[in-house]
KENU-428735 format. One line per 3 residues: number of its first residue (from 0); their letters; for each residue x, y, z of N, C-alpha, C. Coordinates in steps of 0.1 Angstrom, whole numbers. Atoms other than C-alpha are relative to their C-alpha. Layout:
N
NUM	a	X/Y/Z/X/Y/Z/X/Y/Z | ... $
# end
This chain:
179
0	mtp	6/-13/-5/-436/346/27/-4/5/-16 | 0/-4/12/-450/360/-9/2/13/0 | -5/-17/-2/-440/396/-20/-13/7/2 $
3	dtt	12/-8/-6/-478/405/-12/2/2/12 | -2/0/-15/-475/396/23/13/11/6 | -14/-7/-4/-440/412/23/-7/17/-2 $
6	sll	2/-12/4/-457/443/8/-9/7/9 | 9/-5/-8/-485/446/30/6/1/15 | -5/-1/-11/-466/439/62/9/13/2 $
9	laa	-7/-14/4/-442/468/49/-7/10/3 | 9/-12/0/-469/488/47/-3/2/10 | 10/-4/-13/-488/485/80/14/0/9 $
12	agi	-10/-3/-9/-450/487/96/3/17/-1 | 3/-16/0/-450/522/81/-7/9/4 | 15/-7/-5/-484/533/88/4/0/20 $
15	fal	-2/1/-16/-476/521/126/13/10/4 | -12/-8/-3/-442/542/124/-8/14/-1 | 4/-10/3/-460/571/111/-6/7/8 $
18	rvl	7/-4/-12/-487/571/137/9/6/13 | -6/-1/-11/-465/567/164/5/15/-3 | -7/-17/1/-446/602/150/-11/7/4 $
21	dvs	11/-12/-3/-478/622/149/-5/0/8 | 9/1/-14/-494/611/180/12/5/10 | -11/-9/-9/-459/618/198/4/11/2 $
24	igt	2/-11/3/-461/650/180/-9/10/6 | 11/-8/-6/-494/660/191/4/1/15 | -2/4/-12/-485/648/225/7/15/5 $
27	lri	-5/-12/-2/-458/676/226/-5/15/-5 | 9/-13/3/-480/700/210/-9/5/12 | 10/-4/-10/-505/701/235/10/3/12 $
30	afl	-7/0/-9/-479/698/261/8/19/1 | -7/-20/1/-461/734/247/-13/10/1 | 12/-7/4/-494/747/238/-6/6/16 $
33	vrg	6/1/-15/-508/743/279/10/6/5 | -11/-6/-7/-474/758/290/1/12/-11 | -4/-16/5/-478/789/270/9/0/-11 $
36	rra	-9/0/11/-455/781/241/-9/-3/-12 | 9/3/9/-477/788/213/11/-2/-15 | -7/0/12/-451/792/186/7/-15/-4 $
39	iag	-7/19/2/-432/755/195/-15/-8/-5 | 8/11/-1/-467/741/196/-9/2/-16 | 2/-1/14/-477/758/161/7/-7/-11 $
42	gls	-9/8/7/-449/743/146/0/-14/-3 | 1/10/-2/-454/712/159/-12/-7/-7 | 13/7/6/-493/707/147/3/4/-17 $
45	ffe	-1/4/15/-479/713/109/8/-12/-3 | -8/15/3/-457/685/112/-8/-12/4 | 9/11/-2/-482/663/130/-13/1/-8 $
48	slv	13/2/11/-511/669/104/6/-6/-15 | -5/7/11/-487/662/78/3/-11/-1 | -4/14/-5/-477/630/93/-12/-7/-2 $
51	wlt	11/5/-2/-509/620/100/-7/-2/-14 | 6/2/16/-523/629/65/3/-11/-6 | -9/12/8/-497/605/51/-5/-13/8 $
54	aaa	2/13/-2/-503/574/72/-17/-3/1 | 11/1/0/-543/581/72/-3/-3/-17 | 2/2/15/-541/581/32/1/-16/-3 $
57	qvi	-4/17/3/-524/548/32/-10/-12/6 | 10/10/-3/-549/534/53/-13/-3/-10 | 10/0/11/-576/546/31/-3/-8/-11 $
60	tsl	-4/5/13/-564/537/1/-2/-19/-2 | 0/16/0/-570/498/10/-6/-1/12 | 10/-1/-8/-600/496/30/-1/-18/4 $
63	dap	3/14/-3/-597/456/26/12/-5/9 | -13/4/-8/-564/451/48/-3/4/14 | 0/-1/-13/-575/448/84/12/1/6 $
66	vkf	-13/-1/-5/-537/444/93/5/16/2 | 0/-17/-2/-533/483/83/-7/7/8 | 4/-6/-11/-560/492/106/8/-4/15 $
69	vay	-9/5/-11/-541/474/134/11/11/1 | -12/-14/-3/-510/494/127/-5/9/3 | 9/-15/2/-530/525/124/-3/2/17 $
72	aag	2/0/-14/-543/517/161/8/2/8 | -6/6/-9/-516/503/178/12/12/-1 | -5/-13/1/-494/534/165/-2/10/10 $
75	yat	4/-11/-9/-515/558/181/-3/-4/11 | -4/3/-13/-515/537/215/16/4/4 | -12/-5/-2/-476/538/210/4/14/-1 $
78	gtv	0/-15/3/-473/572/201/-3/8/12 | 4/-6/-13/-493/582/233/10/-2/10 | -12/4/-11/-469/563/256/9/10/-4 $
81	lgv	-14/-6/6/-436/577/237/-4/14/0 | -1/-17/-2/-451/613/236/2/3/14 | 0/-7/-12/-458/618/274/14/-3/4 $
84	sie	-18/4/-5/-420/598/278/7/15/-7 | -13/-9/7/-402/624/255/-6/14/8 | 6/-14/-5/-425/654/268/4/-1/22 $
87	rwi	-4/-1/-14/-414/643/305/15/2/2 | -15/-1/3/-379/640/293/8/14/-2 | -6/-11/4/-378/671/277/-1/13/14 $
90	gag	1/-5/-15/-393/686/312/-2/15/-4 | 2/-15/6/-402/721/294/-10/7/10 | 13/-9/-7/-425/749/316/8/-3/15 $
93	dtl	-2/-5/-13/-423/756/353/-8/-8/8 | 5/5/-14/-436/738/386/-3/11/9 | 0/-5/-12/-451/752/414/1/-12/11 $
96	lrv	-1/8/-12/-437/734/443/-5/5/12 | 5/-6/-9/-457/736/474/4/-10/12 | -5/8/-13/-444/723/510/-6/3/12 $
99	vtp	4/-2/-13/-461/720/542/1/-7/11 | -5/10/-6/-446/711/571/-5/11/17 | 3/-5/-11/-455/718/610/10/11/5 $
102	vgs	-9/-11/-3/-439/749/624/11/-7/8 | -13/3/-10/-417/728/648/6/-12/-5 | -6/8/8/-405/706/621/12/6/-3 $
105	ppv	-11/-8/5/-371/717/606/-2/9/-8 | 7/-5/8/-371/742/584/5/-4/-15 | 0/4/10/-371/733/548/2/12/-8 $
108	etp	1/-12/11/-372/770/531/16/2/2 | -14/-2/1/-332/774/545/7/-9/-12 | -9/5/7/-318/748/526/-2/1/-14 $
111	lrd	3/-7/13/-339/757/495/10/9/-3 | -4/-17/5/-329/791/496/15/-3/-2 | -15/3/-2/-292/777/505/7/-5/-16 $
114	agy	-4/8/15/-293/756/468/-7/11/-8 | 5/-10/5/-308/788/455/-11/-1/-7 | 17/1/3/-343/785/447/-9/9/10 $
117	yvt	5/-7/-9/-364/814/460/-16/-5/6 | 10/6/-10/-390/805/483/-9/9/5 | 10/-8/-7/-420/823/496/-7/-12/13 $
120	sln	4/12/-12/-430/807/532/-11/11/9 | 11/-3/-4/-462/814/549/-3/-6/13 | 4/8/-14/-476/804/585/-16/1/-5 $
123	aqg	13/5/2/-509/788/584/-3/-8/11 | 2/6/-9/-530/767/605/-7/-14/-8 | 1/15/3/-534/727/597/-10/-4/8 $
126	rdg	7/7/-7/-556/702/608/3/0/17 | -6/3/-14/-530/695/639/7/12/7 | -9/-9/-9/-516/729/647/5/11/-10 $
129	dvr	-2/-10/12/-497/756/628/7/-7/-8 | -8/10/9/-478/745/599/6/14/-8 | -1/-12/9/-457/768/574/-1/-8/-11 $
132	vlf	0/2/16/-464/768/536/9/5/-5 | -10/-2/9/-438/768/515/-3/-1/-17 | -2/0/15/-438/779/476/13/4/-8 $
135	tvl	-13/-6/12/-412/782/447/-2/-5/-10 | 3/2/13/-418/780/414/14/-3/-8 | -13/3/4/-390/763/394/-2/-9/-11 $
138	srr	-3/5/14/-379/749/360/-5/-16/3 | 6/9/1/-398/714/357/18/-9/6 | -11/6/-3/-362/699/355/8/3/10 $
141	kvp	-4/-1/-13/-351/711/388/-11/-8/11 | 12/2/-12/-381/696/405/9/-17/9 | -10/9/-6/-359/663/413/9/2/14 $
144	aal	-11/-5/-10/-333/680/431/-5/9/10 | 9/-5/-14/-356/701/450/-8/-7/10 | 0/11/-10/-372/672/461/5/-7/11 $
147	riv	-9/4/-7/-343/657/474/4/8/12 | -2/-13/-8/-337/690/493/-9/0/13 | 11/-2/-6/-370/689/508/-1/-11/9 $
150	rqa	1/15/-7/-369/647/517/12/2/11 | -12/1/-11/-337/654/536/-1/8/10 | 5/-7/-10/-347/685/554/-13/-3/11 $
153	spn	14/7/-10/-382/671/566/-3/-11/-9 | 4/12/9/-388/636/554/-16/1/1 | 13/4/-6/-424/638/569/-8/17/-10 $
156	ayv	8/-12/8/-433/672/548/-10/-6/-10 | 9/-1/12/-464/674/523/3/7/-8 | -3/-7/9/-455/681/491/-8/1/-12 $
159	tle	9/2/14/-474/689/459/5/8/-9 | -4/-7/12/-466/700/425/-12/0/-10 | 5/0/6/-484/715/402/1/13/-13 $
162	att	-2/-9/15/-481/727/365/-2/15/-2 | 6/-13/4/-483/763/357/1/5/-13 | 4/-1/14/-490/786/330/3/15/0 $
165	par	-3/-17/-4/-470/820/328/-13/10/-7 | 16/-10/5/-497/849/327/11/14/-5 | -2/-11/6/-470/875/320/-5/12/1 $
168	ass	8/-14/0/-491/904/331/9/13/8 | -9/-9/-5/-461/918/345/13/-3/3 | -13/4/-3/-424/917/347/7/2/13 $
171	iga	-5/-1/-10/-420/928/382/4/-14/9 | -2/13/-4/-400/899/397/2/-9/-6 | 1/11/8/-397/880/369/14/-8/-2 $
174	shv	-16/6/-1/-360/876/370/2/-10/12 | 4/4/-11/-368/860/401/-8/-14/6 | 7/11/0/-391/833/395/4/-13/-5 $
177	rk	-9/10/2/-368/806/386/6/-2/4 | -11/2/0/-342/790/396/6/-12/-11 $
# end
């Protein structure tokens, strides 16, 4: 391998790494922005743009090296996957857990409350009769534990999860929103 080839491959590896970094940061930035964490999103955007500019400058300065284009695109794809994985691992933000069970099924709200979750229960009409609809807002990190409780209490419950965006319109009950 010639020194020029080695230099080109190292430059391509650097571009790849920079793109993985900037796209991962961008994915996290968007996740924090959607969850109302503007200050964190703003800080991340600074570093995202700085890293992107560094990577783009390396590609643009040598448009005759297709391996750099491939590294740039591969870094983008890899950064997207890595960013989503990191965001899931961090688990920032809250989730609305909605549980629907037939009225005659074992209660789910009791074991959830016993575990410390705040649960709102409503009676409703479903396609096949009376149902209970339960709502709780909890930290995303707590979702797996809450789902285990629901599955143990009522294995056939219909469960949905929904990302929430804080509204901060009132502080009433704010201390009771999350577990």
